[in-house]
Residue frames as a rotation matrix with the C-alpha (Angstrom) as fourth column:
UNK 1
-0.628 0.262 -0.733 -58.25
-0.692 0.243 0.680 26.82
0.356 0.934 0.029 -48.70
UNK 2
-0.304 0.665 0.682 -61.39
-0.567 0.449 -0.690 24.85
-0.765 -0.597 0.240 -48.41
UNK 3
-0.998 -0.009 0.058 -62.58
0.036 0.681 0.731 21.88
-0.046 0.732 -0.680 -50.41
UNK 4
-0.386 0.917 -0.099 -66.11
-0.922 -0.388 -0.001 22.25
-0.039 0.091 0.995 -51.72
UNK 5
-0.498 0.283 0.820 -68.61
-0.216 0.875 -0.433 19.43
-0.840 -0.393 -0.375 -51.46
UNK 6
0.342 0.651 -0.678 -69.81
-0.766 -0.225 -0.602 19.97
-0.544 0.725 0.422 -54.97
UNK 7
0.601 -0.080 0.795 -69.71
0.260 0.960 -0.101 16.91
-0.755 0.268 0.598 -57.11
UNK 8
0.880 -0.235 0.414 -68.14
0.392 -0.135 -0.910 18.90
0.269 0.963 -0.027 -59.98
UNK 9
0.573 -0.684 0.451 -65.25
-0.671 -0.708 -0.221 20.11
0.470 -0.176 -0.865 -57.77
UNK 10
-0.382 -0.639 0.668 -64.23
-0.911 0.381 -0.157 17.33
-0.155 -0.668 -0.728 -55.41
UNK 11
0.582 0.630 -0.514 -64.25
-0.662 0.734 0.149 13.61
0.471 0.254 0.845 -55.93
UNK 12
0.034 -0.617 0.786 -63.08
-0.871 0.368 0.326 10.50
-0.490 -0.696 -0.525 -54.19
UNK 13
0.547 0.143 -0.825 -61.80
-0.675 0.657 -0.334 7.52
0.494 0.740 0.456 -55.99
UNK 14
0.605 -0.329 0.725 -60.72
-0.521 0.524 0.673 4.48
-0.602 -0.785 0.146 -53.81
UNK 15
0.757 -0.474 -0.450 -57.65
-0.205 0.482 -0.852 2.72
0.621 0.737 0.268 -55.18
UNK 16
0.777 -0.628 -0.055 -54.58
0.410 0.436 0.801 0.81
-0.479 -0.645 0.596 -53.93
UNK 17
0.659 -0.511 -0.552 -51.58
-0.597 -0.801 0.030 3.18
-0.458 0.310 -0.833 -54.49
UNK 18
-0.351 -0.919 0.181 -49.35
-0.578 0.365 0.729 0.26
-0.736 0.151 -0.660 -55.49
UNK 19
0.222 0.529 0.819 -51.83
0.455 0.687 -0.567 -1.24
-0.862 0.498 -0.088 -58.07
UNK 20
-0.766 -0.603 -0.222 -50.38
0.117 -0.471 0.875 -0.49
-0.632 0.644 0.431 -61.43
UNK 21
-0.617 0.616 0.489 -53.79
0.700 0.147 0.699 -0.80
0.358 0.774 -0.522 -63.05
UNK 22
0.243 0.698 -0.674 -55.41
0.918 -0.389 -0.071 1.49
-0.312 -0.601 -0.736 -60.59
UNK 23
-0.290 -0.452 -0.843 -53.37
0.446 -0.844 0.299 4.57
-0.847 -0.289 0.446 -61.32
UNK 24
-0.998 0.055 -0.008 -54.25
-0.033 -0.467 0.884 5.24
0.045 0.882 0.468 -65.06
UNK 25
-0.326 0.943 -0.062 -57.84
0.820 0.315 0.479 4.48
0.471 0.105 -0.876 -64.03
UNK 26
0.153 0.267 -0.951 -57.89
0.859 -0.512 -0.005 7.06
-0.488 -0.816 -0.308 -61.34
UNK 27
-0.656 -0.452 -0.604 -56.24
0.148 -0.862 0.484 9.61
-0.740 0.228 0.633 -63.58
UNK 28
-0.909 0.320 0.267 -58.41
0.300 0.056 0.952 9.00
0.290 0.946 -0.147 -66.46
UNK 29
0.015 0.970 -0.243 -61.64
0.898 0.094 0.429 9.26
0.439 -0.225 -0.870 -64.36
UNK 30
-0.075 -0.210 -0.975 -60.27
0.672 -0.733 0.106 12.35
-0.737 -0.647 0.196 -62.68
UNK 31
-0.861 -0.419 -0.289 -59.67
0.052 -0.637 0.769 14.06
-0.507 0.647 0.570 -65.92
UNK 32
-0.684 0.707 0.183 -63.01
0.528 0.305 0.793 13.03
0.504 0.639 -0.581 -67.45
UNK 33
0.204 0.822 -0.531 -64.93
0.947 -0.028 0.319 14.30
0.247 -0.568 -0.785 -64.46
UNK 34
0.527 -0.090 -0.845 -62.89
0.522 -0.751 0.405 17.40
-0.671 -0.654 -0.349 -63.38
UNK 35
0.968 -0.249 -0.021 -60.74
-0.152 -0.518 -0.842 18.29
0.199 0.818 -0.539 -66.46
UNK 36
0.334 -0.896 -0.292 -56.95
0.139 0.353 -0.925 18.10
0.932 0.269 0.243 -67.03
UNK 37
0.789 -0.276 -0.550 -54.76
0.597 0.128 0.792 17.46
-0.148 -0.953 0.265 -63.86
UNK 38
0.603 -0.597 0.530 -52.45
-0.176 -0.747 -0.641 20.46
0.778 0.294 -0.555 -63.37
UNK 39
-0.219 -0.668 0.711 -51.06
-0.922 -0.097 -0.375 19.30
0.320 -0.738 -0.594 -59.93
UNK 40
0.516 0.232 -0.825 -50.28
0.037 0.956 0.292 15.90
0.856 -0.181 0.484 -58.43
UNK 41
0.072 -0.436 0.897 -49.44
-0.953 -0.296 -0.067 15.47
0.295 -0.850 -0.437 -54.81
UNK 42
0.103 -0.135 -0.985 -47.94
0.037 0.991 -0.132 12.10
0.994 -0.023 0.107 -53.94
UNK 43
-0.136 -0.049 0.990 -48.89
-0.892 -0.428 -0.144 12.06
0.430 -0.903 0.014 -50.16
UNK 44
0.859 0.474 -0.192 -49.72
-0.380 0.842 0.383 8.40
0.343 -0.256 0.904 -49.65
UNK 45
-0.197 -0.980 -0.028 -47.09
-0.644 0.150 -0.750 6.80
0.739 -0.130 -0.661 -47.27
UNK 46
0.812 0.321 -0.487 -46.41
0.065 0.779 0.623 4.09
0.579 -0.538 0.612 -44.86
UNK 47
-0.137 -0.822 0.553 -44.34
-0.644 -0.350 -0.680 4.09
0.753 -0.449 -0.482 -41.73
UNK 48
0.588 0.451 0.671 -44.57
-0.807 0.387 0.447 0.89
-0.058 -0.805 0.591 -39.68
UNK 49
0.753 -0.450 -0.481 -41.79
0.194 0.850 -0.490 -1.71
0.629 0.276 0.727 -41.02
UNK 50
0.451 -0.707 0.545 -39.60
-0.848 -0.530 0.013 -1.28
0.280 -0.468 -0.838 -38.06
UNK 51
0.906 -0.146 0.397 -36.86
-0.093 0.847 0.524 -3.61
-0.412 -0.511 0.754 -37.03
UNK 52
-0.129 -0.989 -0.073 -33.45
-0.486 -0.001 0.874 -4.87
-0.864 0.148 -0.480 -37.74
UNK 53
0.089 0.159 -0.983 -32.99
-0.996 0.012 -0.088 -5.84
-0.002 0.987 0.160 -41.30
UNK 54
-0.741 -0.485 -0.465 -31.75
-0.499 0.861 -0.102 -9.30
0.450 0.156 -0.879 -40.46
UNK 55
-0.914 0.391 0.111 -34.85
0.102 0.486 -0.868 -9.90
-0.394 -0.782 -0.484 -38.28
UNK 56
-0.297 0.843 -0.448 -37.62
-0.668 -0.519 -0.534 -8.49
-0.682 0.140 0.717 -40.36
UNK 57
0.224 0.460 0.859 -39.94
0.579 0.646 -0.497 -10.22
-0.784 0.609 -0.121 -42.87
UNK 58
-0.780 -0.624 0.046 -38.47
0.364 -0.394 0.844 -9.12
-0.508 0.675 0.534 -46.28
UNK 59
-0.384 0.705 0.596 -42.01
0.762 -0.123 0.636 -8.78
0.522 0.699 -0.490 -47.75
UNK 60
0.540 0.642 -0.544 -43.06
0.827 -0.525 0.200 -6.41
-0.158 -0.558 -0.815 -45.00
UNK 61
-0.200 -0.736 -0.647 -39.93
0.335 -0.672 0.661 -4.36
-0.921 -0.084 0.381 -45.63
UNK 62
-0.844 -0.183 0.504 -40.61
0.521 -0.062 0.851 -4.38
-0.125 0.981 0.148 -49.39
UNK 63
0.055 0.985 0.166 -44.20
0.970 -0.092 0.223 -3.34
0.235 0.148 -0.961 -48.96
UNK 64
0.552 0.250 -0.796 -43.34
0.540 -0.834 0.113 -0.27
-0.635 -0.492 -0.595 -47.33
UNK 65
-0.690 -0.703 -0.172 -40.73
0.176 -0.394 0.902 0.62
-0.702 0.593 0.395 -50.09
UNK 66
-0.675 0.408 0.615 -43.50
0.734 0.283 0.617 -0.05
0.077 0.868 -0.490 -52.55
UNK 67
0.400 0.867 -0.296 -46.00
0.911 -0.413 0.023 2.31
-0.102 -0.279 -0.955 -50.93
UNK 68
0.468 -0.174 -0.866 -43.59
0.285 -0.898 0.335 5.08
-0.836 -0.404 -0.371 -50.53
UNK 69
-0.469 -0.808 -0.356 -41.77
-0.242 -0.270 0.932 4.81
-0.849 0.523 -0.069 -53.71
UNK 70
-0.818 0.247 0.520 -43.86
0.556 0.573 0.602 2.70
-0.149 0.781 -0.606 -56.24
UNK 71
0.176 0.966 -0.192 -46.97
0.869 -0.244 -0.431 4.68
-0.463 -0.091 -0.882 -55.61
UNK 72
0.356 -0.040 -0.934 -45.44
-0.165 -0.986 -0.021 7.98
-0.920 0.162 -0.358 -56.57
UNK 73
-0.772 -0.630 0.080 -43.91
-0.113 0.260 0.959 6.37
-0.625 0.732 -0.272 -59.53
UNK 74
-0.573 0.635 0.518 -47.15
0.804 0.557 0.207 5.00
-0.157 0.536 -0.830 -60.88
UNK 75
0.472 0.822 -0.318 -49.11
0.707 -0.568 -0.421 8.18
-0.527 -0.026 -0.850 -60.34
UNK 76
-0.095 -0.591 -0.801 -46.32
-0.301 -0.750 0.589 10.39
-0.949 0.297 -0.107 -61.78
UNK 77
-0.888 -0.254 0.384 -46.27
0.207 0.525 0.826 8.02
-0.412 0.812 -0.413 -64.87
UNK 78
-0.316 0.873 0.372 -49.93
0.907 0.393 -0.151 8.18
-0.278 0.289 -0.916 -65.16
UNK 79
0.602 0.529 -0.598 -50.39
0.354 -0.848 -0.393 12.06
-0.716 0.024 -0.698 -65.18
UNK 80
-0.254 -0.869 -0.425 -47.35
0.078 -0.457 0.886 12.77
-0.964 0.192 0.184 -67.41
UNK 81
-0.525 0.075 0.848 -48.96
0.831 0.262 0.491 12.30
-0.185 0.962 -0.199 -70.80
UNK 82
0.551 0.799 0.241 -51.53
0.809 -0.582 0.079 14.95
0.204 0.152 -0.967 -70.24
UNK 83
0.601 -0.384 -0.701 -49.05
0.242 -0.749 0.617 17.23
-0.762 -0.540 -0.357 -68.58
UNK 84
-0.579 -0.784 0.223 -46.50
0.446 -0.076 0.892 16.83
-0.682 0.616 0.394 -71.51
UNK 85
-0.251 0.492 0.834 -49.21
0.961 0.023 0.276 17.53
0.117 0.871 -0.478 -74.07
UNK 86
0.811 0.585 0.013 -50.17
0.560 -0.783 0.269 20.78
0.168 -0.211 -0.963 -72.24
UNK 87
-0.125 -0.962 0.244 -46.54
0.565 -0.271 -0.779 21.59
0.816 0.041 0.577 -71.42
UNK 88
-0.253 0.084 0.964 -47.56
-0.692 -0.712 -0.119 22.42
0.676 -0.697 0.238 -67.99
UNK 89
0.675 0.591 -0.441 -47.89
-0.004 0.601 0.799 20.72
0.737 -0.538 0.408 -64.60
UNK 90
-0.178 -0.733 0.657 -46.52
-0.834 -0.243 -0.496 20.30
0.523 -0.636 -0.568 -61.18
UNK 91
0.502 0.144 -0.853 -45.73
0.198 0.941 0.276 17.19
0.842 -0.307 0.444 -59.06
UNK 92
0.077 -0.379 0.922 -45.08
-0.912 -0.401 -0.089 17.42
0.403 -0.834 -0.376 -55.33
UNK 93
0.230 -0.039 -0.972 -43.60
0.178 0.984 0.002 14.32
0.957 -0.173 0.234 -53.75
UNK 94
0.752 0.143 0.643 -43.95
-0.609 -0.223 0.761 14.05
0.253 -0.964 -0.081 -49.94
UNK 95
0.047 -0.800 -0.598 -40.53
0.015 0.599 -0.801 12.82
0.999 0.029 0.040 -48.95
UNK 96
0.975 0.157 -0.156 -38.90
0.166 -0.052 0.985 13.14
0.147 -0.986 -0.077 -45.44
UNK 97
0.504 -0.808 0.305 -35.87
-0.837 -0.544 -0.060 14.25
0.214 -0.225 -0.951 -43.71
UNK 98
0.484 -0.168 0.859 -35.43
-0.354 0.860 0.367 10.55
-0.800 -0.482 0.357 -42.92
UNK 99
0.952 0.025 0.307 -34.38
0.266 0.434 -0.861 10.32
-0.155 0.901 0.406 -46.50
UNK 100
0.677 -0.696 0.240 -31.16
-0.381 -0.610 -0.695 12.11
0.630 0.379 -0.678 -45.84
UNK 101
-0.286 -0.760 0.584 -29.62
-0.942 0.110 -0.318 9.75
0.177 -0.641 -0.747 -43.25
UNK 102
-0.279 0.123 -0.952 -29.38
-0.035 0.990 0.139 6.14
0.960 0.072 -0.272 -42.16
UNK 103
-0.164 0.337 0.927 -31.42
-0.941 -0.336 -0.044 5.39
0.296 -0.879 0.372 -39.06
UNK 104
-0.942 -0.323 -0.093 -31.45
-0.300 0.932 -0.203 2.10
0.152 -0.163 -0.975 -37.19
UNK 105
-0.668 0.708 0.230 -34.54
0.398 0.601 -0.693 0.00
-0.629 -0.371 -0.683 -37.29
UNK 106
0.300 0.793 -0.530 -36.08
-0.089 -0.530 -0.844 2.28
-0.950 0.300 -0.088 -40.13
UNK 107
-0.664 -0.732 0.156 -34.31
0.085 0.133 0.987 1.01
-0.743 0.669 -0.026 -43.11
UNK 108
-0.268 0.655 0.707 -37.41
0.929 0.370 0.010 0.53
-0.255 0.659 -0.708 -45.16
UNK 109
0.721 0.638 -0.273 -38.72
0.595 -0.770 -0.229 3.97
-0.356 0.002 -0.935 -44.64
UNK 110
0.242 -0.732 -0.637 -35.26
-0.125 -0.674 0.728 5.57
-0.962 -0.097 -0.255 -45.02
UNK 111
-0.687 -0.510 0.518 -34.42
0.342 0.401 0.850 3.77
-0.641 0.761 -0.101 -48.22
UNK 112
0.015 0.786 0.618 -37.77
0.992 0.066 -0.108 4.62
-0.125 0.615 -0.779 -49.76
UNK 113
0.815 0.398 -0.420 -37.65
0.372 -0.917 -0.147 8.27
-0.444 -0.036 -0.895 -49.07
UNK 114
-0.163 -0.932 -0.323 -34.00
-0.108 -0.308 0.945 8.55
-0.981 0.189 -0.050 -50.19
UNK 115
-0.698 -0.063 0.714 -35.07
0.619 0.448 0.645 6.99
-0.361 0.892 -0.274 -53.47
UNK 116
0.435 0.899 0.056 -38.19
0.849 -0.389 -0.357 9.23
-0.299 0.203 -0.932 -53.62
UNK 117
0.456 -0.327 -0.828 -35.88
-0.058 -0.939 0.339 12.39
-0.888 -0.107 -0.447 -53.41
UNK 118
-0.618 -0.783 0.071 -33.62
-0.058 0.135 0.989 10.96
-0.784 0.607 -0.129 -56.22
UNK 119
-0.332 0.620 0.711 -36.69
0.911 0.408 0.069 9.98
-0.247 0.670 -0.700 -58.31
UNK 120
0.695 0.532 -0.485 -37.83
0.463 -0.846 -0.264 13.71
-0.550 -0.041 -0.834 -57.98
UNK 121
0.007 -0.768 -0.640 -34.57
-0.339 -0.604 0.722 14.88
-0.941 0.212 -0.265 -59.28
UNK 122
-0.792 -0.310 0.525 -34.50
0.315 0.530 0.787 12.45
-0.523 0.789 -0.322 -62.33
UNK 123
0.041 0.864 0.502 -38.17
0.974 0.077 -0.214 13.28
-0.224 0.497 -0.838 -63.31
UNK 124
0.676 0.221 -0.703 -37.58
0.162 -0.975 -0.150 17.00
-0.718 -0.012 -0.695 -63.09
UNK 125
-0.365 -0.823 -0.436 -34.58
-0.317 -0.330 0.889 16.83
-0.875 0.463 -0.140 -65.30
UNK 126
-0.763 -0.011 0.647 -36.39
0.491 0.641 0.590 14.67
-0.421 0.768 -0.483 -67.86
UNK 127
0.028 0.949 0.314 -39.33
0.999 -0.016 -0.042 17.04
-0.035 0.315 -0.948 -67.99
UNK 128
-0.183 -0.198 -0.963 -37.94
0.549 -0.833 0.067 20.32
-0.815 -0.517 0.261 -67.52
UNK 129
-0.938 -0.269 -0.220 -38.11
-0.048 -0.527 0.848 21.36
-0.344 0.806 0.482 -71.18
UNK 130
-0.548 0.836 0.030 -41.81
0.553 0.335 0.763 20.32
0.628 0.435 -0.646 -71.23
UNK 131
-0.287 0.509 0.812 -42.89
-0.433 -0.825 0.364 22.91
0.855 -0.247 0.457 -68.67
UNK 132
0.688 0.551 -0.473 -43.22
0.125 0.553 0.824 20.42
0.715 -0.626 0.311 -65.71
UNK 133
-0.165 -0.591 0.789 -42.00
-0.747 -0.448 -0.491 21.23
0.644 -0.671 -0.368 -62.18
UNK 134
0.487 0.191 -0.852 -41.23
0.238 0.910 0.340 18.50
0.841 -0.369 0.397 -59.77
UNK 135
0.005 -0.500 0.866 -40.44
-0.745 -0.580 -0.330 18.89
0.667 -0.644 -0.375 -56.00
UNK 136
-0.040 0.040 -0.998 -39.58
0.604 0.797 0.008 16.77
0.796 -0.603 -0.056 -52.95
UNK 137
-0.016 0.007 1.000 -40.58
-0.575 -0.818 -0.003 18.20
0.818 -0.575 0.017 -49.72
UNK 138
-0.660 -0.088 -0.746 -40.34
0.579 0.574 -0.580 17.39
0.479 -0.814 -0.328 -45.95
UNK 139
0.082 0.892 0.445 -43.58
0.189 -0.453 0.871 18.46
0.979 0.013 -0.206 -44.37
UNK 140
-0.492 -0.267 0.829 -42.27
-0.786 -0.274 -0.555 18.10
0.375 -0.924 -0.075 -40.81
UNK 141
-0.882 0.191 -0.430 -43.60
0.337 0.894 -0.294 15.75
0.329 -0.404 -0.853 -38.23
UNK 142
-0.467 0.844 0.262 -47.42
-0.706 -0.535 0.464 16.20
0.532 0.032 0.846 -38.31
UNK 143
-0.637 0.425 0.643 -49.99
-0.339 0.594 -0.729 14.51
-0.692 -0.683 -0.234 -36.13
UNK 144
-0.149 0.583 -0.799 -51.43
-0.941 0.165 0.295 12.27
0.304 0.796 0.524 -38.78
UNK 145
0.809 0.521 0.271 -52.94
-0.583 0.769 0.262 8.86
-0.073 -0.370 0.926 -38.33
UNK 146
0.636 -0.612 -0.470 -49.60
0.102 0.671 -0.734 7.38
0.765 0.419 0.490 -39.57
UNK 147
-0.435 -0.802 0.409 -47.62
-0.259 -0.324 -0.910 9.10
0.863 -0.501 -0.067 -36.87
UNK 148
0.136 0.599 0.789 -50.30
-0.977 -0.053 0.208 8.52
0.167 -0.799 0.578 -34.32
UNK 149
0.884 0.153 -0.442 -49.85
-0.165 0.986 0.011 4.72
0.438 0.063 0.897 -34.93
UNK 150
-0.030 -0.975 -0.219 -46.16
0.242 0.206 -0.948 5.03
0.970 -0.081 0.230 -34.12
UNK 151
-0.431 -0.096 0.897 -46.97
-0.676 -0.624 -0.391 7.06
0.598 -0.775 0.204 -31.07
UNK 152
0.166 0.718 0.676 -49.63
-0.985 0.150 0.082 4.60
-0.042 -0.680 0.732 -29.68
UNK 153
0.596 0.315 -0.739 -49.03
-0.527 0.847 -0.064 1.13
0.606 0.427 0.671 -31.11
UNK 154
0.704 -0.296 0.646 -47.84
-0.456 0.509 0.730 -1.61
-0.545 -0.808 0.223 -28.59
UNK 155
0.799 -0.385 0.461 -46.24
0.566 0.742 -0.361 -3.38
-0.203 0.549 0.811 -31.56
UNK 156
0.473 -0.734 0.488 -43.99
0.092 -0.509 -0.856 -0.40
0.876 0.450 -0.173 -32.29
UNK 157
0.591 -0.295 0.751 -43.14
-0.798 -0.347 0.492 -0.19
0.115 -0.890 -0.441 -28.59
UNK 158
0.721 -0.313 0.618 -41.90
0.016 0.899 0.437 -3.78
-0.692 -0.305 0.654 -28.78
UNK 159
0.703 -0.371 0.606 -40.12
0.707 0.454 -0.542 -3.52
-0.074 0.810 0.582 -32.07
UNK 160
-0.268 -0.678 0.684 -38.58
0.623 -0.664 -0.414 0.09
0.735 0.315 0.600 -31.92
UNK 161
0.402 0.461 -0.791 -39.11
0.911 -0.290 0.294 1.49
-0.094 -0.839 -0.536 -28.36
UNK 162
-0.467 -0.554 -0.690 -36.70
0.552 -0.792 0.262 4.46
-0.691 -0.259 0.675 -29.00
UNK 163
-0.882 0.206 0.424 -38.56
0.268 -0.521 0.811 5.50
0.388 0.829 0.404 -32.00
UNK 164
0.090 0.992 -0.092 -41.90
0.693 0.004 0.721 5.45
0.715 -0.128 -0.687 -30.06
UNK 165
0.242 -0.083 -0.967 -40.45
0.884 -0.392 0.255 7.31
-0.400 -0.916 -0.021 -27.17
UNK 166
-0.841 -0.541 0.006 -39.06
0.473 -0.729 0.495 9.95
-0.264 0.419 0.869 -29.55
UNK 167
-0.571 0.707 0.417 -42.51
0.342 -0.257 0.904 10.50
0.746 0.659 -0.095 -30.88
UNK 168
0.352 0.707 -0.613 -44.06
0.830 0.067 0.554 10.66
0.433 -0.704 -0.563 -27.50
UNK 169
-0.220 -0.621 -0.752 -41.60
0.828 -0.527 0.192 13.17
-0.516 -0.581 0.630 -26.28
UNK 170
-0.909 -0.155 0.388 -42.09
0.398 -0.606 0.689 15.24
0.128 0.780 0.612 -29.38
UNK 171
-0.249 0.943 0.221 -45.76
0.414 -0.102 0.904 15.29
0.875 0.317 -0.365 -29.12
UNK 172
0.452 0.395 -0.800 -45.86
0.885 -0.085 0.458 15.92
0.113 -0.915 -0.388 -25.30
UNK 173
-0.329 -0.611 -0.720 -43.55
0.658 -0.695 0.289 18.89
-0.677 -0.379 0.631 -25.63
UNK 174
0.592 0.714 -0.373 -45.47
0.215 -0.586 -0.781 20.37
-0.777 0.382 -0.501 -28.57
UNK 175
-0.264 -0.895 -0.360 -42.75
-0.256 -0.294 0.921 19.90
-0.930 0.335 -0.152 -31.04
UNK 176
-0.288 0.155 0.945 -44.79
0.766 0.629 0.130 18.49
-0.574 0.762 -0.300 -33.81
UNK 177
-0.969 -0.244 0.034 -45.36
0.211 -0.748 0.629 20.61
-0.128 0.617 0.777 -36.91
UNK 178
-0.171 0.955 -0.244 -48.77
-0.154 -0.270 -0.950 22.36
-0.973 -0.125 0.194 -37.23
UNK 179
-0.096 0.217 0.971 -50.42
0.800 0.597 -0.054 20.93
-0.592 0.772 -0.231 -40.29
UNK 180
0.852 0.453 -0.262 -51.24
0.258 -0.800 -0.541 24.56
-0.455 0.393 -0.799 -41.51
UNK 181
0.263 -0.836 -0.482 -47.57
-0.556 -0.539 0.632 25.18
-0.788 0.102 -0.607 -42.06
UNK 182
-0.597 -0.440 0.671 -47.21
0.176 0.744 0.645 22.04
-0.782 0.503 -0.367 -44.24
UNK 183
0.292 0.757 0.585 -50.21
0.855 0.068 -0.514 23.02
-0.429 0.650 -0.627 -46.31
UNK 184
0.750 -0.058 -0.659 -48.87
-0.173 -0.979 -0.111 26.54
-0.639 0.197 -0.744 -46.77
UNK 185
-0.382 -0.923 0.047 -45.72
-0.352 0.192 0.916 24.98
-0.854 0.334 -0.398 -48.30
UNK 186
-0.531 0.246 0.811 -47.66
0.628 0.757 0.182 22.85
-0.569 0.605 -0.556 -50.65
UNK 187
0.550 0.820 0.160 -49.99
0.713 -0.360 -0.602 25.69
-0.436 0.445 -0.782 -51.80
UNK 188
0.533 -0.390 -0.751 -47.09
-0.441 -0.886 0.147 28.01
-0.722 0.252 -0.644 -52.50
UNK 189
-0.635 -0.727 0.261 -45.38
-0.184 0.470 0.863 25.36
-0.750 0.500 -0.432 -54.59
UNK 190
-0.252 0.660 0.708 -48.72
0.831 0.522 -0.191 24.75
-0.496 0.540 -0.680 -56.45
UNK 191
0.719 0.631 -0.293 -49.09
0.457 -0.746 -0.484 28.18
-0.524 0.214 -0.825 -57.07
UNK 192
0.586 -0.623 0.518 -45.82
0.681 0.031 -0.732 28.50
0.440 0.782 0.442 -58.98
UNK 193
0.986 -0.101 0.132 -44.23
-0.156 -0.839 0.521 30.62
0.058 -0.535 -0.843 -56.33
UNK 194
0.204 -0.937 0.282 -41.03
-0.600 0.108 0.792 28.53
-0.773 -0.331 -0.541 -56.37
UNK 195
0.982 0.189 0.020 -40.77
-0.100 0.605 -0.790 27.05
-0.162 0.774 0.613 -59.80
UNK 196
0.430 -0.896 -0.112 -37.03
-0.740 -0.279 -0.612 27.96
0.517 0.346 -0.783 -59.85
UNK 197
-0.289 -0.501 0.816 -36.51
-0.918 0.386 -0.089 25.23
-0.270 -0.775 -0.572 -57.21
UNK 198
0.792 0.516 -0.326 -37.89
-0.601 0.754 -0.265 22.36
0.109 0.405 0.908 -59.40
UNK 199
0.346 -0.533 -0.772 -35.94
0.119 0.842 -0.527 19.03
0.931 0.090 0.355 -58.72
UNK 200
-0.575 -0.711 0.404 -34.92
-0.377 -0.209 -0.903 20.31
0.726 -0.672 -0.148 -55.21
UNK 201
-0.119 0.410 -0.904 -35.65
0.861 0.496 0.112 18.99
0.494 -0.765 -0.412 -51.69
UNK 202
-0.484 0.054 0.874 -37.42
-0.297 -0.949 -0.106 21.64
0.823 -0.311 0.475 -49.65
UNK 203
-0.641 0.173 -0.748 -38.42
0.691 0.554 -0.464 21.54
0.334 -0.814 -0.475 -46.07
UNK 204
0.459 0.886 0.069 -41.30
0.724 -0.418 0.549 23.22
0.515 -0.202 -0.833 -44.20
UNK 205
0.415 -0.389 -0.822 -38.69
0.702 -0.437 0.562 25.02
-0.578 -0.811 0.092 -42.09
UNK 206
-0.516 -0.783 0.347 -36.98
0.830 -0.358 0.427 26.71
-0.210 0.509 0.835 -45.16
UNK 207
-0.003 0.459 -0.888 -37.57
0.061 -0.886 -0.459 30.25
-0.998 -0.056 -0.025 -46.17
UNK 208
0.235 0.216 0.948 -38.92
0.792 0.522 -0.315 29.79
-0.563 0.825 -0.048 -49.56
UNK 209
0.987 0.159 -0.004 -38.58
0.129 -0.812 -0.570 33.31
-0.094 0.562 -0.822 -50.74
UNK 210
0.416 -0.902 -0.112 -34.78
-0.668 -0.387 0.635 33.33
-0.617 -0.189 -0.764 -49.71
UNK 211
-0.181 -0.541 0.822 -34.23
0.171 0.805 0.568 30.12
-0.969 0.243 -0.053 -51.58
UNK 212
0.640 0.345 0.686 -35.91
0.747 -0.071 -0.661 31.33
-0.179 0.936 -0.303 -54.85
UNK 213
0.925 -0.340 -0.173 -33.77
-0.372 -0.902 -0.220 34.51
-0.081 0.268 -0.960 -54.66
UNK 214
0.130 -0.889 0.440 -30.69
-0.462 0.338 0.820 32.36
-0.877 -0.310 -0.367 -53.95
UNK 215
-0.006 -0.076 0.997 -31.36
0.614 0.787 0.064 30.10
-0.789 0.612 0.042 -57.02
UNK 216
0.866 0.458 0.203 -32.36
0.469 -0.597 -0.651 33.12
-0.177 0.659 -0.731 -59.08
UNK 217
0.641 -0.744 -0.186 -28.78
-0.706 -0.667 0.238 34.63
-0.301 -0.021 -0.953 -58.39
UNK 218
0.413 -0.578 -0.704 -27.16
-0.599 0.411 -0.688 31.52
0.687 0.705 -0.176 -59.77
UNK 219
0.341 -0.275 0.899 -26.63
-0.834 0.354 0.424 29.19
-0.435 -0.894 -0.109 -56.83
UNK 220
-0.727 -0.680 -0.100 -24.51
-0.655 0.643 0.397 26.06
-0.206 0.354 -0.912 -57.60
UNK 221
-0.147 0.737 -0.660 -26.57
-0.755 0.347 0.556 23.54
0.638 0.580 0.506 -59.53
UNK 222
-0.390 0.013 -0.921 -25.99
0.218 0.973 -0.079 20.73
0.895 -0.231 -0.382 -56.94
UNK 223
-0.914 0.202 0.352 -27.48
-0.401 -0.322 -0.858 22.64
-0.060 -0.925 0.375 -53.95
UNK 224
-0.118 0.912 0.393 -30.54
-0.806 0.142 -0.574 20.88
-0.579 -0.384 0.719 -52.52
UNK 225
0.564 0.202 -0.801 -29.76
-0.662 0.690 -0.293 17.71
0.493 0.695 0.523 -54.50
UNK 226
0.895 -0.332 0.296 -28.46
0.058 0.747 0.662 14.36
-0.441 -0.575 0.689 -53.13
UNK 227
0.115 -0.937 -0.331 -24.76
-0.875 -0.253 0.412 14.34
-0.470 0.242 -0.849 -53.64
UNK 228
0.847 0.061 -0.528 -23.25
-0.402 0.724 -0.561 11.86
0.348 0.687 0.637 -56.03
UNK 229
0.000 -0.966 -0.260 -19.91
-0.468 0.230 -0.854 11.41
0.884 0.122 -0.452 -54.28
UNK 230
0.351 0.265 -0.898 -21.34
0.477 0.775 0.415 9.90
0.806 -0.574 0.146 -51.14
UNK 231
-0.660 -0.749 -0.058 -19.64
0.404 -0.289 -0.868 12.46
0.633 -0.597 0.493 -48.72
UNK 232
-0.881 0.467 -0.070 -22.83
-0.252 -0.590 -0.767 14.06
-0.400 -0.659 0.637 -47.59
UNK 233
-0.351 0.836 0.422 -26.55
0.765 0.516 -0.385 13.11
-0.539 0.188 -0.821 -47.93
UNK 234
0.602 0.704 0.376 -27.56
0.798 -0.511 -0.321 16.53
-0.034 0.493 -0.869 -49.09
UNK 235
-0.632 -0.739 0.234 -25.79
0.756 -0.654 -0.025 19.73
0.172 0.161 0.972 -50.26
UNK 236
0.494 0.850 -0.182 -27.43
0.869 -0.488 0.079 22.83
-0.021 -0.198 -0.980 -48.76
UNK 237
0.567 -0.235 0.790 -24.85
0.285 -0.843 -0.456 25.42
0.773 0.483 -0.411 -49.65
């Protein structure tokens, strides 16, 4: 898939993802210039508030949660009226496997991604009868500017050395996820190939066709959802 440079097909609108006034403006301008929004991908994220909770600046911690959670909330809220009116639309929230576990020194990121997975479930339940599909995905560890910062930053080396070493080892051994695979997952969800999995958490490593077949055969309703009893982070069958 390639993006055209034609002005009537691709536009860029700078905005702060956590600005509540920006989200409706961006959505309105996009729909005015390009037509109804049929797909929202909440991809903006932050991954740098590392440290022990008792030692961190609470504002720094909260800022990371806002970027990773408030941003998807604001843009999901902004696109819903149009999607509901047309009874059609898809929202893909880029979560993380970090949202399924507690990790030392990563509490802001972990908490925000756990909440994003649960937000996905709630939104999917509330809009299911209106034809809207909502997914949470783990795209894998891709070489993005966000992850390059963790890999290279002396600040991260001081605050969370084991995390930086993990990234350096992963990249050195070629264990990072090729971005083409992450894009392929997003394109398949956008193309309605897996609508039966709406509300679920899906990873780039999953066999999407097998999951669709499994749910089509009546898999238990709680599979691929965060459990409510606290005994496990995720039910995977």
